[in-house]
C-alpha positions in Angstrom: 52.4 22.5 -14.1 51.6 20.5 -17.3 54.3 22.0 -19.5 54.3 18.9 -21.8 50.5 18.7 -22.7 48.5 20.6 -25.2 46.4 23.4 -23.8 43.0 23.1 -25.4 41.0 26.4 -25.6 37.3 27.2 -25.8 36.3 29.8 -28.5 34.8 33.1 -27.6 32.0 34.2 -29.9 31.3 37.8 -31.1 28.1 39.0 -32.6 28.6 41.1 -35.7 26.1 42.9 -38.1 27.7 41.0 -41.0 27.8 37.6 -39.3 26.0 34.3 -40.0 25.6 30.7 -39.1 28.6 29.0 -40.7 30.6 28.7 -37.4 27.8 26.3 -36.5 27.3 24.5 -39.8 31.0 24.2 -40.8 32.7 23.9 -37.4 29.8 22.5 -35.2 30.4 25.2 -32.6 27.5 26.0 -30.3 27.1 29.7 -31.4 25.1 32.1 -29.2 23.9 34.6 -31.8 21.9 34.6 -35.1 24.6 36.7 -36.6 27.8 35.2 -35.1 30.6 36.8 -37.0 33.7 35.8 -35.1 35.1 33.0 -33.0 38.1 34.2 -31.1 39.7 30.7 -30.9 43.1 31.5 -29.4 42.8 34.8 -27.5 44.2 36.6 -24.5 42.6 39.9 -25.5 40.6 41.6 -22.8 37.6 41.8 -25.0 37.4 38.0 -25.3 39.9 35.8 -23.6 39.8 32.1 -24.3 39.1 29.7 -21.5 41.4 26.6 -20.9 39.5 23.3 -21.1 41.9 20.8 -19.7 44.5 20.1 -17.1 45.2 22.0 -13.8 44.5 25.3 -15.4 41.0 24.3 -16.6 38.5 27.1 -16.2 41.3 29.7 -16.2 41.8 32.0 -19.1 44.8 32.2 -21.5 45.4 35.6 -19.8 45.9 33.8 -16.5 48.3 31.3 -18.1 50.3 34.0 -19.8 50.5 36.1 -16.6 51.2 33.4 -14.0 52.9 30.6 -15.9 55.4 32.2 -18.2 57.3 28.8 -18.4 54.6 27.6 -20.7 55.8 30.1 -23.3 59.5 30.2 -22.5 59.2 33.7 -21.1 61.0 35.0 -17.9 58.7 35.1 -14.9 59.2 38.9 -14.5 58.7 39.7 -18.2 56.0 42.2 -18.9 53.9 42.7 -22.0 50.6 41.2 -23.2 50.1 37.9 -25.1 51.1 38.9 -28.7 48.8 37.1 -31.0 45.1 36.5 -31.6 43.5 33.8 -33.8 40.0 34.2 -35.1 37.6 32.4 -37.5 35.3 34.9 -39.3 32.1 34.1 -41.1 31.2 36.9 -43.5 27.5 36.4 -44.4 27.6 40.0 -45.6 30.4 42.4 -46.5 32.6 43.7 -43.7 33.2 47.4 -43.4 36.1 48.7 -45.4 38.8 49.5 -42.7 42.4 50.0 -41.9 44.6 49.4 -38.8 47.4 51.4 -37.3 51.0 50.3 -36.7 52.4 49.8 -33.2 53.8 53.3 -32.8 50.5 55.0 -33.8 48.5 52.6 -31.5 50.7 53.3 -28.5 50.9 57.1 -29.0 47.3 57.8 -30.1 45.2 54.9 -28.7 47.3 54.0 -25.6 47.3 50.3 -26.4 50.4 48.1 -26.8 49.8 46.7 -30.3 48.7 48.0 -33.7 47.3 45.4 -36.1 49.1 43.5 -38.8 47.1 40.4 -39.8 46.8 37.6 -42.4 43.9 35.5 -43.7 43.7 31.8 -44.7 40.5 31.4 -46.8 38.7 28.3 -45.4 35.7 28.6 -47.8 34.4 31.0 -50.4 31.3 31.2 -52.5 31.8 31.4 -56.3 32.9 34.9 -57.3 33.7 36.0 -53.7 35.9 39.1 -53.4 38.0 40.9 -50.9 38.9 44.6 -50.7 42.7 44.6 -50.6 44.4 47.9 -51.0 43.5 51.0 -53.0 44.3 52.9 -56.3 45.3 56.3 -54.9 48.9 57.3 -55.9 49.3 60.1 -53.4 48.0 60.9 -49.9 46.2 63.9 -51.5 44.5 61.6 -53.9 43.5 59.2 -51.2 42.0 62.0 -49.0 40.1 63.4 -52.0 38.6 60.0 -53.0 37.5 59.4 -49.4 36.0 62.8 -49.0 34.1 62.5 -52.2 33.0 59.0 -51.5 34.6 57.7 -54.8 34.7 54.1 -53.5 34.6 52.4 -56.9 37.6 54.4 -58.0 39.5 54.0 -54.7 39.0 50.4 -53.6 41.0 47.6 -55.1 39.1 44.2 -55.2 40.5 40.7 -55.7 38.7 37.4 -56.1 39.5 34.6 -53.7 38.9 30.9 -53.3 39.4 28.3 -50.6 43.1 27.8 -49.8 44.1 31.3 -50.7 46.3 33.3 -48.3 46.4 37.1 -47.9 48.9 39.0 -45.8 47.5 42.4 -44.5 50.2 44.7 -43.0 49.0 47.6 -40.8 48.2 50.6 -43.1 46.4 48.4 -45.7 42.8 49.2 -46.6 40.9 46.0 -46.6 37.6 44.2 -46.2 36.4 40.6 -46.2 33.5 40.1 -48.7 30.3 38.2 -48.2 30.4 34.5 -48.6 33.9 34.0 -47.2 35.0 32.2 -44.1 38.6 32.9 -43.0 41.0 32.0 -40.3 42.8 35.2 -39.2 46.1 35.4 -37.5 46.8 38.8 -36.1 48.5 40.9 -33.5 46.4 40.9 -30.3 44.7 44.2 -31.0 41.1 45.4 -31.6 41.9 48.8 -33.0 40.0 49.4 -36.3 39.4 52.5 -38.3 36.3 52.2 -40.3 36.4 53.9 -43.7 33.2 52.9 -45.4 30.2 50.8 -44.2 27.9 50.7 -47.2 25.6 53.1 -45.3 24.3 50.3 -43.2 22.3 50.9 -40.0 22.1 48.8 -36.8 18.9 47.6 -35.1 18.2 51.1 -33.8 18.5 52.7 -37.3 21.9 54.3 -36.6 24.8 54.1 -39.0 28.0 52.8 -37.5 30.7 55.3 -36.7 33.4 56.0 -39.3 37.0 57.0 -38.4 38.0 58.9 -41.5 40.6 61.2 -40.2 42.6 58.6 -38.5 42.2 56.2 -41.4 43.7 58.9 -43.7 46.6 59.3 -41.2 47.5 55.6 -41.1 46.8 54.3 -44.6 49.9 53.4 -46.6 50.2 55.3 -49.9 50.7 54.0 -52.5 49.4 50.5 -51.8 52.0 47.8 -52.2 51.3 44.1 -52.4 53.4 42.0 -50.0 55.9 39.7 -51.6 56.1 36.5 -49.6 58.6 33.7 -49.8 56.7 30.5 -49.2 58.5 27.3 -48.6 57.4 23.7 -48.3 58.9 20.8 -46.3 57.9 17.1 -46.0 58.3 15.1 -42.8 56.8 11.6 -43.3 53.0 12.1 -43.4 53.2 15.9 -42.8 53.6 18.5 -45.5 54.3 21.9 -44.0 53.9 25.0 -46.2 55.2 28.2 -44.6 52.8 30.9 -45.6 54.4 33.9 -44.0 57.4 34.7 -41.8 57.4 38.3 -40.9 58.0 40.6 -38.0 55.0 39.7 -35.8 54.3 36.1 -36.6 55.1 33.0 -38.6 52.1 31.1 -40.1 52.1 27.7 -41.7 49.6 25.3 -43.3 50.0 21.6 -42.2 48.6 18.8 -44.3 48.7 15.6 -42.3 48.2 12.3 -44.2 49.5 9.4 -42.3 52.1 9.6 -39.5 54.8 12.2 -38.7 57.3 12.5 -35.9 57.9 16.1 -35.1 60.2 18.3 -33.1 59.3 21.7 -31.6 60.7 24.5 -33.7 59.5 27.5 -31.7 59.0 28.5 -28.0 55.3 27.4 -28.4 52.9 26.7 -31.2 49.3 27.7 -31.7 47.3 25.1 -33.7 43.9 25.3 -35.3 42.5 22.2 -36.9 40.6 23.3 -40.0 39.8 19.9 -41.6 39.7 16.2 -40.7 41.0 14.5 -37.5 44.2 13.2 -36.1 45.8 11.8 -33.0 48.4 13.9 -31.3 50.8 11.9 -29.1 53.2 13.5 -26.6 55.4 11.4 -24.3 53.1 8.4 -24.7 49.9 10.3 -24.0 47.4 10.6 -26.9 44.9 13.3 -27.6 42.2 13.2 -30.3 42.0 16.4 -32.3 39.5 17.3 -35.1 38.2 20.1 -37.2 37.4 23.0 -34.8 40.0 21.9 -32.2 42.2 24.8 -30.9 45.2 24.3 -28.8 48.7 25.5 -27.8 51.7 23.2 -27.7 53.6 24.8 -24.7 57.4 25.1 -24.4 57.9 21.9 -22.4 56.9 19.8 -25.5 60.1 18.7 -27.2 58.8 16.0 -29.6 55.3 14.9 -30.6 53.6 12.6 -33.2 50.7 13.3 -35.5 48.7 10.5 -37.1 45.6 10.8 -39.2 44.2 12.9 -42.0 43.9 16.6 -41.2 44.7 20.2 -42.1 45.9 22.7 -39.6 47.0 26.4 -39.5 49.9 26.7 -37.1 51.5 30.0 -35.9 54.0 31.4 -33.4 55.6 34.7 -32.6 
């Protein structure tokens, strides 16, 4: 088993009512839909598992690798549990629905799935004046319920402006929505549980409004809203500047700026890497691999040291 080579992954695309064409124009992916909203770029979720592109596991999914080759991730062969993280790129050509996600306990007890959903967003591009919904203004649960029942969305929803390079941490229980004109890379728990609060009264191709999940949303929303306070640190290693964006319970996420050459050591059991700009050469044990914007790969546990050379930006994550 190739435990000392990168595992390159093929994105899985998802059609969304709010999607567009930027996954093609900005990342040169061959997208299958006119409204392609999401690329699940590193995924072992049953609704869209990534396919491995290289090595002896080529053609298998990341689910297969996680199940049958635990050594790639420094897990015991008999260890149970699903792959913990899911990486997506989202193109919001229109506003996403306002939504909220449950925590692990609620997801297990009510939905029968292993994970709730805490997530974070790195803004890849944003049109002038682009906004997110992030949090709410209700001071008590009673006030939250009243504002939702009365449809007082302008009073309830808290909006923030964003630009390329911004980072937003979204714990479970946070009301949120990505606004139109924004492309993000999302790192999240491997969960697809969403409670939709408000959808701008949109209808699908059949004229039906999408389902809302108001009662469960009321149950899981954190009141009052609290902004996360993150301690972000920066380290320099030759031609690599690493900015740690978040280090919390479910994941650690960093931004890498490569400009030149860097000799690196593995600092986690395995690393998930998304190249978001530029190109570089990744060298492991004398073997070189070209990576560029849009490349998605995992550095497995057997990699101890590696070299990066080029000019590129990456978002890197691990458990």
